C-alpha positions in Angstrom: -57.9 -147.8 78.0 -57.7 -151.1 76.2 -57.6 -149.2 72.9 -54.6 -147.1 74.1 -52.8 -150.2 75.4 -53.2 -152.0 72.0 -51.8 -149.1 70.2 -48.9 -148.8 72.7 -48.0 -152.4 72.1 -48.3 -152.0 68.4 -45.9 -149.0 68.5 -43.4 -151.0 70.7 -43.5 -153.8 68.1 -43.0 -151.4 65.2 -40.0 -149.8 67.0 -38.4 -153.2 67.6 -39.1 -153.9 63.9 -37.1 -150.8 62.8 -39.9 -148.4 61.9 -39.1 -144.7 62.5 -40.8 -143.0 65.5 -42.4 -140.1 63.5 -44.1 -142.7 61.2 -45.5 -144.6 64.2 -46.8 -141.5 65.9 -48.6 -140.3 62.7 -50.2 -143.7 62.2 -51.5 -143.8 65.8 -52.7 -140.2 65.6 -54.7 -140.7 62.3 -56.3 -143.9 63.6 -57.2 -142.2 66.9 -58.8 -139.2 65.2 -60.9 -141.5 63.0 -62.2 -143.3 66.0 -63.0 -140.1 67.8 -64.8 -138.8 64.7 -67.0 -141.8 64.5 -67.9 -141.5 68.2 -68.7 -137.8 67.8 -71.0 -138.6 64.9 -72.9 -141.1 67.0 -73.2 -138.7 69.9 -74.6 -135.9 67.6 -77.1 -138.4 65.9 -78.3 -139.6 69.3 -78.7 -136.0 70.5 -80.7 -135.0 67.4 -82.9 -138.1 67.8 -83.5 -137.2 71.4 -84.5 -133.6 70.6 -86.9 -134.8 67.8 -88.5 -137.2 70.2 -88.9 -134.5 72.8 -90.6 -132.2 70.2 -92.9 -135.0 69.2 -94.0 -135.7 72.8 -94.6 -132.0 73.3 -96.9 -131.8 70.2 -98.8 -134.9 71.3 -99.2 -133.5 74.8 -100.3 -130.2 73.4 -103.0 -131.9 71.3 -104.2 -133.8 74.4 -104.4 -130.6 76.3 -106.6 -129.0 73.5 -108.9 -132.0 73.7 -109.2 -131.7 77.4 -110.4 -128.1 77.1 -113.0 -128.7 74.3 -114.5 -132.0 75.4 -117.7 -131.5 77.3 -118.3 -133.3 80.6 -114.8 -134.7 80.8 -114.3 -136.3 84.2 -111.1 -138.2 84.0 -108.2 -136.4 82.2 -105.7 -139.1 81.6 -104.8 -139.8 78.0 -106.8 -143.1 77.7 -109.9 -141.4 79.0 -109.4 -138.4 76.7 -109.2 -140.7 73.7 -112.2 -142.7 74.7 -114.3 -139.6 75.2 -113.1 -138.2 71.8 -114.2 -141.4 70.0 -117.6 -141.2 71.8 -118.2 -137.6 70.8 -117.2 -138.2 67.2 -119.6 -141.2 67.0 -122.4 -139.1 68.4 -121.8 -136.2 66.0 -121.8 -138.6 63.1 -125.2 -139.9 64.2 -126.6 -136.4 64.5 -125.3 -135.5 61.0 -126.9 -138.6 59.5 -130.2 -137.9 61.3 -130.2 -134.3 60.0 -129.5 -135.5 56.5 -132.4 -138.0 56.6 -134.8 -135.5 58.1 -133.9 -132.8 55.5 -134.1 -135.2 52.6 -137.4 -133.8 51.3 -137.5 -130.4 53.1 -136.6 -127.3 51.2 -136.0 -125.2 54.3 -133.4 -127.5 55.9 -131.4 -128.6 52.9 -127.8 -127.4 52.8 -126.1 -127.0 49.5 -122.5 -128.3 49.5 -119.7 -127.8 47.1 -118.8 -130.4 44.5 -116.4 -133.1 45.6 -113.0 -133.6 43.9 -113.9 -137.2 43.0 -116.9 -138.4 40.9 -119.7 -139.6 43.1 -123.2 -140.8 42.6 -125.7 -141.8 45.3 -129.5 -142.6 45.2 -131.4 -142.8 48.4 -135.1 -142.9 49.4 -136.3 -140.1 51.6 -137.7 -141.5 54.9 -140.5 -139.0 55.2 -141.7 -139.4 51.6 -142.4 -142.9 50.3 -142.4 -141.8 46.7 -139.4 -139.4 46.8 -135.8 -140.4 45.9 -132.8 -138.1 46.4 -130.1 -138.4 43.7 -126.8 -136.7 44.5 -124.0 -136.6 41.9 -120.6 -134.8 41.6 -118.7 -134.8 38.4 -116.8 -132.7 35.9 -118.9 -129.7 34.7 -118.8 -130.6 31.0 -120.8 -129.0 28.2 -124.1 -130.7 27.8 -124.1 -132.2 31.3 -127.5 -130.9 32.4 -129.1 -132.0 29.1 -127.6 -135.5 29.6 -129.0 -135.6 33.2 -132.4 -134.5 31.9 -132.3 -137.3 29.3 -131.4 -139.7 32.1 -134.5 -138.7 34.1 -136.6 -139.0 31.0 -135.3 -142.5 30.3 -137.2 -143.8 33.4 -140.2 -141.5 32.9 -139.8 -139.8 36.3 -140.4 -136.3 37.5 -137.9 -134.0 39.2 -139.7 -132.0 41.9 -136.7 -130.1 43.1 -133.1 -129.5 42.1 -130.0 -127.9 43.6 -127.0 -127.3 41.3 -123.6 -125.9 42.3 -120.8 -125.4 39.8 -117.3 -124.4 41.1 -113.9 -124.7 39.6 -114.9 -126.9 36.7 -116.8 -129.3 39.0 -120.6 -129.8 39.3 -122.7 -131.0 42.2 -126.3 -131.7 41.5 -128.9 -132.8 44.0 -132.2 -133.9 42.5 -135.4 -134.9 44.3 -137.2 -137.4 42.0 -140.8 -138.5 42.2 -142.6 -141.5 40.6 -139.6 -143.8 40.5 -140.4 -147.4 41.2 -138.1 -149.8 42.9 -137.4 -151.7 39.7 -136.2 -148.4 38.0 -133.7 -147.4 40.7 -130.9 -149.4 39.0 -131.9 -148.1 35.6 -131.7 -144.5 36.7 -128.4 -145.0 38.4 -126.9 -146.5 35.2 -128.3 -143.6 33.1 -126.9 -141.0 35.5 -123.5 -142.7 35.3 -123.5 -142.3 31.5 -124.6 -138.7 31.9 -121.7 -138.0 34.3 -119.0 -139.5 32.1 -120.4 -138.9 28.6 -122.7 -135.9 28.7 -122.7 -135.5 25.0 -123.8 -139.1 24.6 -127.4 -139.3 23.3 -129.2 -141.9 25.4 -132.2 -143.7 24.1 -135.4 -143.3 26.0 -136.5 -146.5 27.7 -139.7 -148.1 26.3 -140.5 -149.6 29.7 
């Protein structure tokens, strides 16, 4: 209402100033349409935001409902309780996976062969059930001469490979080696040699004299 009154007063002043009536009407109409257009844009934007927020809430509620149906022994079903129980279950599963990996470290019947990872990785770990057994797991590019380089790396620390699992997929290689006769002081040396084998398989490594 204040807007209309301001324009009415402006028109009255322009009439008194000698401006023709058609010019005044067109000026008022153009300004009014611009103002209405801005208002409509804001209304449409607010409506779109509201609809997007509604869809987001629906997706979140749907995921919560899925968790409620798959979580075992869920007593309270509010969102906070669902999240707390989910975190608890994930932690328990991670513990179980870690336990299975440790137990299967030296067992041929329980080991599961996995696919190579997309990133280069190298890990050495002692098997809990075998004092003299070390598990070396590495993932890298499947280059020509890789296995020869790995063999030279093992020979550089004068150790014995008692078991090996090798998977090559899509130009990537994952090798799991169970090594025996590796002393604590040679763990770092073997890791360094395997790193060289992973990144420079054609590189001829010198055998260690130690």
